FIVEXZA-816689 format. One record per residue: x, y, z of N, C-alpha, C in turn; residue in three letters; residue number from 1. Coordinates in Angstrom, 1 decimal, always signed. Each point is the difference from the previous one (the first is absolute). Layout:
! residues N
<site n_px="X" n_py="Y" n_pz="Z" ca_px="X" ca_py="Y" ca_pz="Z" c_px="X" c_py="Y" c_pz="Z" r="ALA" k="NUM"/>
...
//
This chain:
! residues 131
<site n_px="+2.4" n_py="-22.4" n_pz="+1.4" ca_px="-0.7" ca_py="+1.0" ca_pz="+0.8" c_px="-1.1" c_py="-0.8" c_pz="+0.8" r="MET" k="1"/>
<site n_px="+0.0" n_py="+0.5" n_pz="+1.2" ca_px="-1.0" ca_py="-0.5" ca_pz="+1.0" c_px="-0.9" c_py="+1.1" c_pz="+0.5" r="ASN" k="2"/>
<site n_px="-1.2" n_py="-0.2" n_pz="+0.2" ca_px="-0.9" ca_py="+0.9" ca_pz="+0.6" c_px="+0.2" c_py="-0.1" c_pz="+1.6" r="GLN" k="3"/>
<site n_px="+0.2" n_py="+1.0" n_pz="+0.6" ca_px="+0.2" ca_py="+0.0" ca_pz="+1.5" c_px="-1.2" c_py="+0.8" c_pz="+0.6" r="GLU" k="4"/>
<site n_px="-0.3" n_py="-0.4" n_pz="+1.2" ca_px="-1.0" ca_py="+0.9" ca_pz="+0.8" c_px="+0.8" c_py="+1.1" c_pz="+0.6" r="SER" k="5"/>
<site n_px="-0.6" n_py="+1.2" n_pz="+0.1" ca_px="+0.6" ca_py="+1.2" ca_pz="+0.5" c_px="+0.4" c_py="-0.3" c_pz="+1.4" r="TYR" k="6"/>
<site n_px="+1.3" n_py="+0.2" n_pz="+0.3" ca_px="+0.6" ca_py="-0.2" ca_pz="+1.4" c_px="+0.9" c_py="+1.2" c_pz="+0.3" r="ASP" k="7"/>
<site n_px="-0.5" n_py="+1.0" n_pz="+0.7" ca_px="+0.8" ca_py="+1.1" ca_pz="+0.3" c_px="+1.3" c_py="-0.3" c_pz="+0.7" r="PRO" k="8"/>
<site n_px="+0.0" n_py="-1.0" n_pz="+0.9" ca_px="+1.1" ca_py="-0.4" ca_pz="+0.7" c_px="+1.1" c_py="-0.6" c_pz="-0.9" r="ALA" k="9"/>
<site n_px="-0.4" n_py="-0.7" n_pz="-1.0" ca_px="+1.0" ca_py="-0.6" ca_pz="-1.0" c_px="+0.6" c_py="+1.2" c_pz="-0.8" r="GLN" k="10"/>
<site n_px="-0.8" n_py="+0.9" n_pz="-0.3" ca_px="+0.5" ca_py="+1.2" ca_pz="-0.8" c_px="+1.0" c_py="+0.7" c_pz="+0.9" r="ILE" k="11"/>
<site n_px="-0.3" n_py="+0.3" n_pz="+1.2" ca_px="+0.9" ca_py="+0.7" ca_pz="+1.0" c_px="+1.3" c_py="-0.8" c_pz="+0.2" r="GLU" k="12"/>
<site n_px="-0.1" n_py="-1.3" n_pz="+0.1" ca_px="+1.2" ca_py="-0.9" ca_pz="+0.2" c_px="+0.9" c_py="+0.2" c_pz="-1.2" r="ARG" k="13"/>
<site n_px="-0.5" n_py="+0.0" n_pz="-1.2" ca_px="+0.8" ca_py="+0.2" ca_pz="-1.2" c_px="+0.7" c_py="+1.4" c_pz="+0.0" r="ASN" k="14"/>
<site n_px="-0.8" n_py="+1.0" n_pz="+0.4" ca_px="+0.6" ca_py="+1.4" ca_pz="+0.0" c_px="+1.1" c_py="+0.0" c_pz="+1.1" r="LEU" k="15"/>
<site n_px="-0.2" n_py="-0.6" n_pz="+1.1" ca_px="+1.1" ca_py="-0.1" ca_pz="+1.0" c_px="+1.2" c_py="-0.7" c_pz="-0.5" r="SER" k="16"/>
<site n_px="-0.2" n_py="-1.1" n_pz="-0.7" ca_px="+1.1" ca_py="-0.7" ca_pz="-0.6" c_px="+0.8" c_py="+0.8" c_pz="-1.0" r="LYS" k="17"/>
<site n_px="-0.8" n_py="+0.8" n_pz="-0.8" ca_px="+0.7" ca_py="+0.9" ca_pz="-0.9" c_px="+0.9" c_py="+1.0" c_pz="+0.7" r="ALA" k="18"/>
<site n_px="-0.5" n_py="+0.6" n_pz="+1.1" ca_px="+0.8" ca_py="+1.0" ca_pz="+0.8" c_px="+1.2" c_py="-0.7" c_pz="+0.6" r="GLU" k="19"/>
<site n_px="-0.2" n_py="-1.2" n_pz="+0.5" ca_px="+1.1" ca_py="-0.8" ca_pz="+0.6" c_px="+1.1" c_py="-0.3" c_pz="-1.1" r="GLU" k="20"/>
<site n_px="-0.5" n_py="-0.3" n_pz="-1.1" ca_px="+1.0" ca_py="-0.4" ca_pz="-1.1" c_px="+0.8" c_py="+1.2" c_pz="-0.5" r="SER" k="21"/>
<site n_px="-0.6" n_py="+1.2" n_pz="+0.1" ca_px="+0.7" ca_py="+1.2" ca_pz="-0.4" c_px="+1.1" c_py="+0.3" c_pz="+1.1" r="LEU" k="22"/>
<site n_px="-0.3" n_py="-0.2" n_pz="+1.2" ca_px="+1.0" ca_py="+0.2" ca_pz="+1.1" c_px="+1.1" c_py="-1.0" c_pz="-0.2" r="VAL" k="23"/>
<site n_px="-0.3" n_py="-1.3" n_pz="-0.2" ca_px="+1.0" ca_py="-1.0" ca_pz="-0.2" c_px="+0.8" c_py="+0.2" c_pz="-1.2" r="ALA" k="24"/>
<site n_px="-0.6" n_py="+0.5" n_pz="-1.1" ca_px="+0.8" ca_py="+0.3" ca_pz="-1.2" c_px="+1.1" c_py="+1.0" c_pz="+0.3" r="ALA" k="25"/>
<site n_px="-0.4" n_py="+1.1" n_pz="+0.7" ca_px="+1.0" ca_py="+1.0" ca_pz="+0.3" c_px="+1.1" c_py="-0.5" c_pz="+0.9" r="GLN" k="26"/>
<site n_px="-0.4" n_py="-0.8" n_pz="+1.0" ca_px="+1.0" ca_py="-0.6" ca_pz="+0.9" c_px="+1.0" c_py="-0.9" c_pz="-0.8" r="GLU" k="27"/>
<site n_px="-0.6" n_py="-0.8" n_pz="-0.9" ca_px="+0.9" ca_py="-0.9" ca_pz="-0.8" c_px="+0.9" c_py="+0.8" c_pz="-0.9" r="LEU" k="28"/>
<site n_px="-0.5" n_py="+1.1" n_pz="-0.6" ca_px="+0.9" ca_py="+0.8" ca_pz="-0.8" c_px="+1.1" c_py="+0.7" c_pz="+0.9" r="LEU" k="29"/>
<site n_px="-0.4" n_py="+0.5" n_pz="+1.1" ca_px="+0.9" ca_py="+0.7" ca_pz="+0.9" c_px="+1.1" c_py="-1.0" c_pz="+0.5" r="ASP" k="30"/>
<site n_px="-0.3" n_py="-1.3" n_pz="+0.0" ca_px="+1.0" ca_py="-1.0" ca_pz="+0.5" c_px="+0.7" c_py="-0.7" c_pz="-1.1" r="ASN" k="31"/>
<site n_px="-0.1" n_py="+0.5" n_pz="-1.3" ca_px="+0.8" ca_py="-0.5" ca_pz="-1.1" c_px="-0.6" c_py="-1.2" c_pz="-0.7" r="GLY" k="32"/>
<site n_px="-1.3" n_py="-0.1" n_pz="+0.0" ca_px="-0.7" ca_py="-1.1" ca_pz="-0.7" c_px="-1.0" c_py="+0.5" c_pz="-1.0" r="HIS" k="33"/>
<site n_px="+0.5" n_py="+0.6" n_pz="-1.1" ca_px="-0.9" ca_py="+0.6" ca_pz="-1.0" c_px="-1.0" c_py="-1.0" c_pz="-0.7" r="PRO" k="34"/>
<site n_px="+0.5" n_py="-1.2" n_pz="-0.2" ca_px="-0.9" ca_py="-1.0" ca_pz="-0.7" c_px="-1.2" c_py="-0.3" c_pz="+0.9" r="GLY" k="35"/>
<site n_px="+0.2" n_py="-0.2" n_pz="+1.3" ca_px="-1.0" ca_py="-0.3" ca_pz="+0.9" c_px="-0.9" c_py="+1.2" c_pz="+0.3" r="SER" k="36"/>
<site n_px="+0.6" n_py="+1.2" n_pz="+0.0" ca_px="-0.7" ca_py="+1.2" ca_pz="+0.1" c_px="-1.0" c_py="+0.2" c_pz="-1.1" r="ALA" k="37"/>
<site n_px="+0.5" n_py="-0.2" n_pz="-1.3" ca_px="-0.9" ca_py="+0.1" ca_pz="-1.1" c_px="-1.2" c_py="-1.0" c_pz="+0.1" r="ALA" k="38"/>
<site n_px="+0.3" n_py="-1.2" n_pz="+0.4" ca_px="-1.1" ca_py="-1.0" ca_pz="+0.2" c_px="-1.0" c_py="+0.5" c_pz="+1.0" r="SER" k="39"/>
<site n_px="+0.4" n_py="+0.5" n_pz="+1.1" ca_px="-0.9" ca_py="+0.5" ca_pz="+1.0" c_px="-0.8" c_py="+1.2" c_pz="-0.5" r="ARG" k="40"/>
<site n_px="+0.6" n_py="+0.8" n_pz="-0.8" ca_px="-0.7" ca_py="+1.2" ca_pz="-0.6" c_px="-1.1" c_py="-0.5" c_pz="-0.9" r="ALA" k="41"/>
<site n_px="+0.3" n_py="-1.0" n_pz="-0.8" ca_px="-1.1" ca_py="-0.6" ca_pz="-0.8" c_px="-1.1" c_py="-0.5" c_pz="+0.9" r="TYR" k="42"/>
<site n_px="+0.3" n_py="-0.7" n_pz="+1.0" ca_px="-1.0" ca_py="-0.6" ca_pz="+0.9" c_px="-0.9" c_py="+1.0" c_pz="+0.7" r="PHE" k="43"/>
<site n_px="+0.6" n_py="+1.2" n_pz="+0.2" ca_px="-0.8" ca_py="+1.1" ca_pz="+0.6" c_px="-1.1" c_py="+0.4" c_pz="-1.0" r="ALA" k="44"/>
<site n_px="+0.4" n_py="+0.1" n_pz="-1.3" ca_px="-1.0" ca_py="+0.4" ca_pz="-1.0" c_px="-1.0" c_py="-1.2" c_pz="-0.2" r="ALA" k="45"/>
<site n_px="+0.5" n_py="-1.2" n_pz="+0.0" ca_px="-0.9" ca_py="-1.2" ca_pz="-0.1" c_px="-1.0" c_py="+0.0" c_pz="+1.1" r="PHE" k="46"/>
<site n_px="+0.4" n_py="+0.2" n_pz="+1.2" ca_px="-1.0" ca_py="-0.1" ca_pz="+1.1" c_px="-1.0" c_py="+1.1" c_pz="-0.1" r="TYR" k="47"/>
<site n_px="+0.4" n_py="+1.2" n_pz="-0.4" ca_px="-0.9" ca_py="+1.2" ca_pz="-0.1" c_px="-1.0" c_py="-0.3" c_pz="-1.2" r="ALA" k="48"/>
<site n_px="+0.5" n_py="-0.6" n_pz="-1.1" ca_px="-0.8" ca_py="-0.3" ca_pz="-1.1" c_px="-1.0" c_py="-1.1" c_pz="+0.4" r="ALA" k="49"/>
<site n_px="+0.4" n_py="-0.9" n_pz="+0.7" ca_px="-0.9" ca_py="-1.1" ca_pz="+0.5" c_px="-1.1" c_py="+0.6" c_pz="+0.9" r="THR" k="50"/>
<site n_px="+0.3" n_py="+1.0" n_pz="+0.8" ca_px="-1.0" ca_py="+0.6" ca_pz="+0.9" c_px="-1.0" c_py="+0.7" c_pz="-0.9" r="ALA" k="51"/>
<site n_px="+0.4" n_py="+0.7" n_pz="-1.0" ca_px="-0.9" ca_py="+0.8" ca_pz="-0.9" c_px="-0.9" c_py="-1.0" c_pz="-0.8" r="ALA" k="52"/>
<site n_px="+0.6" n_py="-1.1" n_pz="-0.4" ca_px="-0.8" ca_py="-1.0" ca_pz="-0.7" c_px="-1.0" c_py="-0.7" c_pz="+0.9" r="LEU" k="53"/>
<site n_px="+0.4" n_py="-0.2" n_pz="+1.2" ca_px="-1.0" ca_py="-0.6" ca_pz="+1.0" c_px="-1.1" c_py="+0.9" c_pz="+0.3" r="LEU" k="54"/>
<site n_px="+0.2" n_py="+1.3" n_pz="-0.1" ca_px="-1.0" ca_py="+1.0" ca_pz="+0.2" c_px="-1.1" c_py="-0.2" c_pz="-1.1" r="GLU" k="55"/>
<site n_px="+0.4" n_py="-0.4" n_pz="-1.2" ca_px="-0.9" ca_py="-0.3" ca_pz="-1.1" c_px="-0.6" c_py="-1.4" c_pz="+0.1" r="LEU" k="56"/>
<site n_px="+0.5" n_py="-0.8" n_pz="+0.9" ca_px="-0.4" ca_py="-1.4" ca_pz="+0.1" c_px="+0.7" c_py="-1.0" c_pz="-0.8" r="GLY" k="57"/>
<site n_px="+1.3" n_py="+0.4" n_pz="-0.4" ca_px="+0.8" ca_py="-0.9" ca_pz="-0.8" c_px="+1.2" c_py="-0.5" c_pz="+0.7" r="PHE" k="58"/>
<site n_px="+0.4" n_py="-1.2" n_pz="-0.3" ca_px="+1.3" ca_py="-0.5" ca_pz="+0.5" c_px="+0.6" c_py="-0.9" c_pz="-1.2" r="SER" k="59"/>
<site n_px="+1.3" n_py="+0.0" n_pz="+0.0" ca_px="+0.7" ca_py="-0.7" ca_pz="-1.1" c_px="+1.0" c_py="-1.0" c_pz="+0.5" r="PHE" k="60"/>
<site n_px="+0.3" n_py="-1.0" n_pz="-0.7" ca_px="+0.9" ca_py="-1.0" ca_pz="+0.4" c_px="+1.4" c_py="+0.2" c_pz="-0.5" r="SER" k="61"/>
<site n_px="+0.2" n_py="+1.0" n_pz="-0.9" ca_px="+1.3" ca_py="+0.2" ca_pz="-0.5" c_px="+0.4" c_py="+1.5" c_pz="+0.1" r="THR" k="62"/>
<site n_px="+1.2" n_py="+0.3" n_pz="+0.0" ca_px="+0.5" ca_py="+1.4" ca_pz="+0.0" c_px="-0.4" c_py="+0.7" c_pz="-1.3" r="HIS" k="63"/>
<site n_px="+0.2" n_py="-0.7" n_pz="-1.1" ca_px="-0.4" ca_py="+0.6" ca_pz="-1.3" c_px="-1.5" c_py="+0.3" c_pz="-0.1" r="ARG" k="64"/>
<site n_px="-0.8" n_py="-0.9" n_pz="+0.7" ca_px="-1.5" ca_py="+0.3" ca_pz="+0.1" c_px="-0.3" c_py="+1.2" c_pz="+0.7" r="GLY" k="65"/>
<site n_px="+0.7" n_py="+0.3" n_pz="+1.1" ca_px="-0.2" ca_py="+1.2" ca_pz="+0.8" c_px="+0.4" c_py="+1.2" c_pz="-0.9" r="VAL" k="66"/>
<site n_px="+1.2" n_py="-0.1" n_pz="-0.6" ca_px="+0.5" ca_py="+1.2" ca_pz="-0.8" c_px="-1.0" c_py="+0.3" c_pz="-1.2" r="ILE" k="67"/>
<site n_px="-0.4" n_py="-1.1" n_pz="-0.7" ca_px="-1.0" ca_py="+0.2" ca_pz="-1.0" c_px="-1.3" c_py="+0.6" c_pz="+0.4" r="GLY" k="68"/>
<site n_px="-0.4" n_py="-0.4" n_pz="+1.2" ca_px="-1.3" ca_py="+0.6" ca_pz="+0.5" c_px="+0.2" c_py="+1.4" c_pz="+0.5" r="ALA" k="69"/>
<site n_px="+1.2" n_py="+0.4" n_pz="+0.4" ca_px="+0.2" ca_py="+1.4" ca_pz="+0.4" c_px="-0.1" c_py="+0.8" c_pz="-1.3" r="VAL" k="70"/>
<site n_px="+0.6" n_py="-0.4" n_pz="-1.1" ca_px="-0.2" ca_py="+0.7" ca_pz="-1.2" c_px="-1.4" c_py="+0.1" c_pz="-0.5" r="HIS" k="71"/>
<site n_px="-0.7" n_py="-1.2" n_pz="+0.1" ca_px="-1.4" ca_py="-0.1" ca_pz="-0.6" c_px="-1.0" c_py="+0.8" c_pz="+0.9" r="ARG" k="72"/>
<site n_px="+0.1" n_py="-0.1" n_pz="+1.3" ca_px="-1.0" ca_py="+0.6" ca_pz="+0.9" c_px="+0.3" c_py="+1.4" c_pz="+0.5" r="HIS" k="73"/>
<site n_px="+1.3" n_py="+0.4" n_pz="-0.1" ca_px="+0.4" ca_py="+1.2" ca_pz="+0.6" c_px="+0.6" c_py="+1.0" c_pz="-1.0" r="PHE" k="74"/>
<site n_px="+1.0" n_py="-0.5" n_pz="-0.7" ca_px="+0.7" ca_py="+0.9" ca_pz="-0.9" c_px="-0.8" c_py="+0.4" c_pz="-1.2" r="VAL" k="75"/>
<site n_px="-0.6" n_py="-1.0" n_pz="-0.7" ca_px="-0.8" ca_py="+0.2" ca_pz="-1.2" c_px="-1.3" c_py="+0.8" c_pz="+0.3" r="LYS" k="76"/>
<site n_px="-0.4" n_py="-0.1" n_pz="+1.3" ca_px="-1.2" ca_py="+0.8" ca_pz="+0.4" c_px="+0.3" c_py="+1.4" c_pz="+0.5" r="THR" k="77"/>
<site n_px="+1.3" n_py="+0.3" n_pz="+0.1" ca_px="+0.4" ca_py="+1.3" ca_pz="+0.5" c_px="+0.0" c_py="+0.1" c_pz="+1.5" r="GLY" k="78"/>
<site n_px="-0.3" n_py="-1.1" n_pz="+0.8" ca_px="+0.0" ca_py="+0.1" ca_pz="+1.4" c_px="+1.5" c_py="+0.1" c_pz="+0.6" r="LYS" k="79"/>
<site n_px="+0.9" n_py="-0.6" n_pz="-0.8" ca_px="+1.4" ca_py="+0.1" ca_pz="+0.3" c_px="+0.7" c_py="+0.7" c_pz="-1.2" r="LEU" k="80"/>
<site n_px="+1.1" n_py="+0.6" n_pz="+0.3" ca_px="+0.8" ca_py="+0.7" ca_pz="-1.1" c_px="+0.7" c_py="-1.1" c_pz="-0.8" r="SER" k="81"/>
<site n_px="+0.3" n_py="+0.4" n_pz="-1.2" ca_px="+0.8" ca_py="-0.8" ca_pz="-0.9" c_px="+1.4" c_py="-0.3" c_pz="+0.6" r="THR" k="82"/>
<site n_px="+0.5" n_py="+0.9" n_pz="+0.8" ca_px="+1.3" ca_py="-0.2" ca_pz="+0.7" c_px="-0.1" c_py="-1.1" c_pz="+1.0" r="GLU" k="83"/>
<site n_px="-1.2" n_py="-0.1" n_pz="+0.6" ca_px="-0.2" ca_py="-1.1" ca_pz="+1.0" c_px="+0.0" c_py="-1.4" c_pz="-0.7" r="ALA" k="84"/>
<site n_px="-0.6" n_py="+0.0" n_pz="-1.2" ca_px="+0.0" ca_py="-1.3" ca_pz="-0.7" c_px="+1.4" c_py="-0.3" c_pz="-0.5" r="GLY" k="85"/>
<site n_px="+0.7" n_py="+1.0" n_pz="-0.4" ca_px="+1.4" ca_py="-0.3" ca_pz="-0.5" c_px="+0.9" c_py="-0.4" c_pz="+1.2" r="GLU" k="86"/>
<site n_px="-0.3" n_py="+0.6" n_pz="+1.2" ca_px="+0.8" ca_py="-0.3" ca_pz="+1.2" c_px="-0.2" c_py="-1.5" c_pz="+0.4" r="ALA" k="87"/>
<site n_px="-1.2" n_py="-0.5" n_pz="+0.1" ca_px="-0.1" ca_py="-1.3" ca_pz="+0.5" c_px="+0.6" c_py="-1.0" c_pz="-1.0" r="ILE" k="88"/>
<site n_px="-0.2" n_py="+0.3" n_pz="-1.3" ca_px="+0.6" ca_py="-0.9" ca_pz="-1.0" c_px="+1.6" c_py="+0.0" c_pz="+0.1" r="SER" k="89"/>
<site n_px="+0.5" n_py="+1.2" n_pz="+0.1" ca_px="+1.5" ca_py="+0.1" ca_pz="+0.1" c_px="+0.5" c_py="-0.6" c_pz="+1.3" r="ALA" k="90"/>
<site n_px="-0.7" n_py="+0.2" n_pz="+1.1" ca_px="+0.4" ca_py="-0.6" ca_pz="+1.3" c_px="+0.0" c_py="-1.5" c_pz="-0.1" r="LEU" k="91"/>
<site n_px="-1.0" n_py="-0.6" n_pz="-0.7" ca_px="+0.0" ca_py="-1.4" ca_pz="-0.2" c_px="+1.3" c_py="-0.5" c_pz="-0.7" r="PHE" k="92"/>
<site n_px="+0.3" n_py="+0.7" n_pz="-1.1" ca_px="+1.2" ca_py="-0.4" ca_pz="-0.7" c_px="+1.3" c_py="+0.1" c_pz="+0.9" r="ASP" k="93"/>
<site n_px="+0.1" n_py="+1.1" n_pz="+0.7" ca_px="+1.1" ca_py="+0.2" ca_pz="+0.9" c_px="+0.1" c_py="-1.0" c_pz="+1.1" r="THR" k="94"/>
<site n_px="-1.2" n_py="-0.4" n_pz="+0.5" ca_px="-0.1" ca_py="-1.1" ca_pz="+1.0" c_px="+0.6" c_py="-1.3" c_pz="-0.6" r="ARG" k="95"/>
<site n_px="-0.4" n_py="-0.3" n_pz="-1.2" ca_px="+0.5" ca_py="-1.2" ca_pz="-0.6" c_px="+1.5" c_py="+0.0" c_pz="-0.1" r="LEU" k="96"/>
<site n_px="+0.6" n_py="+1.2" n_pz="-0.4" ca_px="+1.4" ca_py="+0.1" ca_pz="-0.1" c_px="+0.6" c_py="-0.2" c_pz="+1.4" r="ASP" k="97"/>
<site n_px="-0.6" n_py="+0.6" n_pz="+1.0" ca_px="+0.5" ca_py="-0.1" ca_pz="+1.4" c_px="+0.0" c_py="-1.3" c_pz="+0.6" r="GLY" k="98"/>
<site n_px="-1.1" n_py="-0.8" n_pz="-0.3" ca_px="-0.2" ca_py="-1.3" ca_pz="+0.5" c_px="+0.7" c_py="-1.1" c_pz="-0.8" r="ASP" k="99"/>
<site n_px="+0.0" n_py="+0.2" n_pz="-1.3" ca_px="+0.5" ca_py="-1.1" ca_pz="-0.8" c_px="+1.1" c_py="+0.4" c_pz="-1.0" r="TYR" k="100"/>
<site n_px="+0.4" n_py="+1.2" n_pz="+0.0" ca_px="+1.0" ca_py="+0.5" ca_pz="-1.0" c_px="+1.4" c_py="-0.4" c_pz="+0.3" r="GLY" k="101"/>
<site n_px="+0.8" n_py="+0.0" n_pz="-1.0" ca_px="+1.4" ca_py="-0.3" ca_pz="+0.2" c_px="+0.7" c_py="+1.3" c_pz="+0.4" r="THR" k="102"/>
<site n_px="+1.3" n_py="-0.1" n_pz="+0.2" ca_px="+0.8" ca_py="+1.2" ca_pz="+0.4" c_px="-0.1" c_py="+1.1" c_pz="-1.1" r="ASP" k="103"/>
<site n_px="-0.2" n_py="-0.4" n_pz="-1.3" ca_px="-0.2" ca_py="+0.9" ca_pz="-1.0" c_px="-1.3" c_py="+0.7" c_pz="+0.0" r="LYS" k="104"/>
<site n_px="-1.0" n_py="-0.6" n_pz="+0.6" ca_px="-1.4" ca_py="+0.6" ca_pz="+0.0" c_px="-0.4" c_py="+0.4" c_pz="+1.4" r="ARG" k="105"/>
<site n_px="+0.7" n_py="-0.2" n_pz="+1.0" ca_px="-0.4" ca_py="+0.3" ca_pz="+1.3" c_px="-0.1" c_py="+1.5" c_pz="+0.2" r="SER" k="106"/>
<site n_px="-1.0" n_py="+0.5" n_pz="+0.7" ca_px="-0.2" ca_py="+1.5" ca_pz="+0.2" c_px="+1.2" c_py="+0.6" c_pz="+0.8" r="PRO" k="107"/>
<site n_px="+0.4" n_py="+1.1" n_pz="-0.5" ca_px="+1.0" ca_py="+0.8" ca_pz="+0.7" c_px="-0.7" c_py="+0.9" c_pz="+1.0" r="GLU" k="108"/>
<site n_px="+0.8" n_py="+0.6" n_pz="+0.9" ca_px="-0.7" ca_py="+0.8" ca_pz="+1.1" c_px="-0.9" c_py="+1.1" c_pz="-0.6" r="PRO" k="109"/>
<site n_px="+0.4" n_py="+0.6" n_pz="-1.1" ca_px="-0.8" ca_py="+1.1" ca_pz="-0.6" c_px="-1.3" c_py="-0.6" c_pz="-0.6" r="GLU" k="110"/>
<site n_px="+0.0" n_py="-1.2" n_pz="-0.5" ca_px="-1.2" ca_py="-0.7" ca_pz="-0.4" c_px="-0.9" c_py="-0.2" c_pz="+1.1" r="ASP" k="111"/>
<site n_px="+0.5" n_py="-0.5" n_pz="+1.1" ca_px="-0.8" ca_py="-0.3" ca_pz="+1.2" c_px="-0.6" c_py="+1.3" c_pz="+0.6" r="ALA" k="112"/>
<site n_px="+0.8" n_py="+1.0" n_pz="+0.0" ca_px="-0.5" ca_py="+1.3" ca_pz="+0.5" c_px="-1.1" c_py="+0.5" c_pz="-0.9" r="ASP" k="113"/>
<site n_px="+0.1" n_py="-0.1" n_pz="-1.3" ca_px="-1.1" ca_py="+0.4" ca_pz="-0.9" c_px="-1.2" c_py="-0.9" c_pz="+0.2" r="GLU" k="114"/>
<site n_px="+0.2" n_py="-1.3" n_pz="+0.2" ca_px="-1.1" ca_py="-0.9" ca_pz="+0.3" c_px="-0.8" c_py="+0.4" c_pz="+1.2" r="ALA" k="115"/>
<site n_px="+0.8" n_py="+0.3" n_pz="+1.1" ca_px="-0.7" ca_py="+0.4" ca_pz="+1.2" c_px="-0.8" c_py="+1.3" c_pz="-0.2" r="ILE" k="116"/>
<site n_px="+0.6" n_py="+0.9" n_pz="-0.7" ca_px="-0.8" ca_py="+1.3" ca_pz="-0.3" c_px="-1.3" c_py="-0.3" c_pz="-0.7" r="ASP" k="117"/>
<site n_px="+0.2" n_py="-0.9" n_pz="-1.1" ca_px="-1.2" ca_py="-0.3" ca_pz="-0.8" c_px="-1.1" c_py="-0.7" c_pz="+0.9" r="ARG" k="118"/>
<site n_px="+0.5" n_py="-0.9" n_pz="+0.8" ca_px="-0.9" ca_py="-0.7" ca_pz="+0.9" c_px="-0.7" c_py="+0.9" c_pz="+1.0" r="ALA" k="119"/>
<site n_px="+0.7" n_py="+0.9" n_pz="+0.5" ca_px="-0.6" ca_py="+1.0" ca_pz="+1.0" c_px="-1.1" c_py="+0.8" c_pz="-0.7" r="ARG" k="120"/>
<site n_px="+0.3" n_py="+0.5" n_pz="-1.3" ca_px="-1.0" ca_py="+0.7" ca_pz="-0.7" c_px="-1.2" c_py="-0.8" c_pz="-0.3" r="ARG" k="121"/>
<site n_px="+0.2" n_py="-1.3" n_pz="-0.4" ca_px="-1.1" ca_py="-0.9" ca_pz="-0.4" c_px="-0.9" c_py="-0.3" c_pz="+1.3" r="PHE" k="122"/>
<site n_px="+0.7" n_py="-0.3" n_pz="+1.1" ca_px="-0.8" ca_py="-0.2" ca_pz="+1.2" c_px="-0.8" c_py="+1.2" c_pz="+0.4" r="VAL" k="123"/>
<site n_px="+0.6" n_py="+1.2" n_pz="-0.1" ca_px="-0.7" ca_py="+1.2" ca_pz="+0.3" c_px="-1.2" c_py="+0.2" c_pz="-0.9" r="SER" k="124"/>
<site n_px="+0.1" n_py="-0.3" n_pz="-1.2" ca_px="-1.1" ca_py="+0.2" ca_pz="-1.0" c_px="-1.1" c_py="-1.0" c_pz="+0.3" r="GLU" k="125"/>
<site n_px="+0.4" n_py="-1.2" n_pz="+0.4" ca_px="-1.0" ca_py="-1.0" ca_pz="+0.3" c_px="-0.8" c_py="+0.4" c_pz="+1.3" r="ILE" k="126"/>
<site n_px="+0.7" n_py="+0.5" n_pz="+1.0" ca_px="-0.6" ca_py="+0.4" ca_pz="+1.2" c_px="-1.0" c_py="+1.2" c_pz="-0.2" r="LYS" k="127"/>
<site n_px="+0.4" n_py="+0.9" n_pz="-0.9" ca_px="-0.9" ca_py="+1.1" ca_pz="-0.4" c_px="-1.2" c_py="-0.5" c_pz="-0.7" r="ALA" k="128"/>
<site n_px="+0.1" n_py="-1.0" n_pz="-0.8" ca_px="-1.1" ca_py="-0.6" ca_pz="-0.7" c_px="-1.0" c_py="-0.7" c_pz="+0.9" r="LEU" k="129"/>
<site n_px="+0.6" n_py="-0.6" n_pz="+1.1" ca_px="-0.9" ca_py="-0.8" ca_pz="+0.9" c_px="-0.7" c_py="+0.9" c_pz="+1.0" r="LEU" k="130"/>
<site n_px="+0.4" n_py="+1.3" n_pz="+0.1" ca_px="-0.6" ca_py="+0.9" ca_pz="+1.0" c_px="-1.4" c_py="+0.5" c_pz="-0.5" r="LYS" k="131"/>
//
């Protein structure tokens, strides 16, 4: 974990990247690439989580660090729902399957569709938190 100075522009860039990743995830799924779609869905949640953590002055060098901090600073404190915590953790696992999985573990279209839906809800909840 690193302490960061508050930078509204950096927070906004991360939120924009989250929205862009949601669009890309849907386009990838629509074009028959569920593994890549699942990966982009995770990154949408990751960028949104990063924005929320930057709001608190934190940055992390690992994905697991970001996920752990979401649980610690937002889910356990009631600022985010339990479902949001479950979503980012599940999205990370699905992303690993999409990026590194074998044919037996690669996300199917319905998995990617669920991942995109979870990511949309997560990003929406983060945006509400930051308002």
